[in-house]
C-alpha positions in Angstrom: -34.7 9.8 13.4 -32.0 12.5 14.3 -30.4 15.1 11.7 -27.9 14.5 9.6 -25.6 16.4 11.3 -26.4 13.7 15.1 -25.5 11.1 13.0 -22.6 12.7 11.8 -20.8 13.0 15.0 -22.2 10.5 16.8 -20.1 7.9 13.9 -16.7 10.4 14.3 -17.1 10.0 18.1 -17.0 5.9 17.8 -14.4 5.9 15.4 -11.9 8.0 17.4 -8.9 5.7 17.8 -10.4 2.5 16.0 -9.0 3.8 11.8 -5.9 1.7 12.1 -7.8 -1.5 12.5 -10.7 -1.2 10.2 -8.1 0.5 7.2 -5.6 -2.0 7.6 -9.3 -4.8 7.6 -11.0 -2.7 4.7 -7.8 -2.8 2.2 -7.5 -6.7 2.4 -11.2 -7.7 1.4 -10.1 -5.0 -1.5 -7.8 -7.1 -1.4 -10.0 -9.9 -1.2 -12.9 -9.2 -3.8 -10.8 -7.7 -6.4 -7.9 -10.7 -6.7 -10.5 -13.0 -9.4 -11.7 -9.7 -11.6 -8.3 -8.8 -11.9 -7.0 -12.4 -13.2 -10.1 -12.2 -14.7 -9.1 -9.6 -16.4 -5.7 -11.6 -18.2 -8.1 -13.1 -20.1 -9.7 -10.5 -21.7 -9.5 -10.0 -25.2 -7.2 -7.7 -26.9 -7.3 -4.8 -29.2 -5.1 -2.1 -31.7 -6.8 0.5 -32.1 -5.8 1.8 -35.6 -7.8 4.8 -36.1 -10.2 6.6 -33.6 -11.9 9.0 -36.3 -13.5 7.1 -37.1 -13.0 4.7 -34.1 -11.8 1.3 -35.5 -9.3 -1.4 -33.9 -8.7 -4.7 -35.0 -8.5 -8.0 -33.0 -4.9 -8.7 -31.3 -5.1 -11.5 -29.3 -9.2 -13.2 -28.6 -8.1 -14.2 -25.0 -11.0 -16.4 -23.0 -14.4 -14.7 -22.7 -15.3 -17.6 -20.5 -12.9 -16.8 -17.5 -14.0 -13.4 -18.2 -16.8 -14.4 -17.0 -15.5 -17.2 -14.6 -14.2 -14.9 -12.4 -16.2 -12.2 -12.5 -19.4 -14.2 -10.6 -16.7 -15.4 -8.6 -15.9 -12.0 -7.7 -19.1 -11.0 -7.1 -19.4 -14.2 -5.6 -16.8 -13.3 -3.2 -18.3 -8.9 -2.6 -22.0 -10.3 -1.5 -19.9 -12.6 1.4 -17.5 -8.8 2.3 -20.5 -6.2 2.2 -22.3 -9.1 5.0 -19.0 -9.4 6.2 -18.4 -5.1 6.9 -22.0 -4.4 7.6 -22.0 -7.2 10.7 -18.0 -4.7 11.1 -20.3 -1.7 12.2 -22.7 -2.8 13.4 -20.0 -4.5 16.3 -18.4 -1.3 16.2 -22.1 0.8 16.4 -22.8 -1.2 19.8 -19.3 -0.3 21.0 -18.5 -4.4 21.7 -14.9 -5.5 22.1 -13.2 -5.4 19.0 -13.5 -8.2 16.9 -10.1 -9.2 15.5 -9.4 -9.1 11.9 -9.5 -12.4 10.5 -13.2 -13.0 12.8 -14.1 -10.0 10.0 -12.8 -11.5 7.6 -14.4 -15.0 8.7 -17.5 -13.9 9.8 -19.3 -13.5 5.5 -17.8 -17.0 5.3 -19.2 -18.6 7.9 -23.0 -17.0 8.6 -24.7 -18.0 6.2 -23.5 -16.9 3.1 -25.3 -18.6 0.1 -27.7 -15.9 1.8 -25.8 -13.5 1.6 -24.6 -13.9 -3.2 -29.0 -15.2 -3.1 -29.9 -11.4 -1.8 -27.1 -9.6 -3.7 -28.3 -11.3 -7.5 -32.3 -10.5 -5.7 -30.7 -6.2 -5.6 -28.4 -6.3 -9.2 -31.5 -7.8 -10.8 -34.3 -5.1 -8.8 -32.1 -1.9 -9.0 -31.0 -2.4 -13.0 -35.0 -4.1 -13.7 -35.9 0.0 -12.4 -32.4 1.8 -14.2 -33.5 0.8 -17.4 -36.4 3.1 -17.2 -34.3 6.0 -17.1 -31.7 7.5 -14.1 -34.4 8.4 -11.1 -35.5 4.9 -11.1 -32.3 3.3 -10.5 -31.2 5.6 -7.5 -34.4 5.2 -6.4 -33.8 1.7 -6.9 -30.6 1.5 -4.4 -32.3 3.2 -1.4 -34.9 1.0 -1.8 -33.2 -2.1 -0.8 -30.4 -0.1 0.6 -31.1 -1.8 4.2 -31.2 -5.8 2.8 -27.5 -6.3 4.2 -28.4 -4.8 7.5 -31.6 -6.7 8.1 -29.2 -10.2 7.1 -27.4 -9.3 10.1 -29.9 -8.2 12.3 -32.4 -11.6 11.4 -30.3 -14.5 10.8 -33.5 -16.4 11.0 -34.6 -13.5 7.2 -34.5 -15.5 4.0 -33.0 -13.3 1.4 -35.5 -12.7 -0.5 -37.4 -11.7 2.3 -34.3 -9.3 3.5 -34.7 -7.3 -0.3 -38.9 -6.8 1.1 -38.2 -5.6 4.0 -35.7 -3.1 3.6 -38.6 -2.0 0.2 -41.0 -1.2 3.9 -37.9 0.0 6.1 -37.7 2.4 3.4 -40.3 3.7 2.4 -40.9 7.3 3.4 -37.1 7.1 4.1 -35.2 7.3 1.3 -35.1 11.1 0.5 -33.0 10.7 4.3 -30.5 8.2 3.4 -30.4 9.6 0.6 -28.9 13.4 2.5 -26.5 11.5 4.9 -25.4 10.3 2.5 -24.0 13.5 0.6 -23.4 15.5 3.7 -20.3 13.5 2.5 -20.3 14.0 -1.4 -17.3 17.4 -0.2 -15.5 15.0 1.6 -15.2 12.1 -1.2 -14.0 14.7 -3.4 -11.5 16.6 -1.6 -10.8 12.7 -0.9 -9.6 12.7 -5.1 -7.3 15.6 -4.3 -5.2 12.6 -2.5 -5.8 10.8 -4.3 -8.2 8.6 -2.5 -6.0 7.7 0.8 -8.5 10.5 2.4 -11.0 8.0 1.4 -10.1 5.0 4.3 -11.0 8.1 6.7 -14.1 9.0 5.6 -15.5 5.5 4.3 -15.5 3.9 7.8 -17.6 7.4 9.2 -20.0 6.9 6.4 -20.2 3.4 6.7 -21.0 3.6 10.9 -23.5 6.5 10.1 -25.4 5.1 8.6 -25.7 1.8 10.8 -27.0 4.9 13.5 -29.4 5.7 10.3 -30.1 1.4 10.5 -30.4 1.0 14.3 -33.3 4.2 14.4 -35.0 2.7 11.7 -35.2 -0.8 13.0 -34.8 -0.9 16.5 -33.7 -4.5 18.0 -36.8 -4.3 19.8 -38.3 -5.1 15.5 -36.7 -8.0 15.6 -38.4 -10.3 17.9 -42.1 -8.8 16.1 -40.8 -9.8 13.3 
């Protein structure tokens, strides 16, 4: 495994000249994933606050909670599919292959076993929630325990959603802190990005994701796929 600064430097070199298409792709994917949730919010119950101390409010409009949950479910499904597509895009970038078109990146999550991606997200969400009930630290540990799931789904087309969760847990045993420290090495840049109202994140996140893919590639080289 390389040092964090080596992953950051290599990710920066890989991303040079690629930001334009990657940023546009991210924006489009964010719109696709967030649109159903935004629509669902229009059906949220509406309240009017009549007192802050003590806090009291009255229901002004009942809304439609069933529709809210329906659109949230659609958003969850799309987020899972898009998460797969994003990882796929960065794997392709780190291979230094001919860049995929924006259309093909968006399409890949919908054509490469999308149900598997949704089931994987559901399993990880449930497991992480259960660990989080034990306190914050176990919840954070769970996030990193299952962090490589989508990477494995991309590498192994025949692996099941649950097996990807299990394999991620095995891979991250003894490596959670390494990935955590890699993520933390970008924290200052994300904080600086707040001063730009998040605009700088459009350049930080691609480098961060590329560094994570490079980390995964060292953790799980291609040769290991044939052994499974």
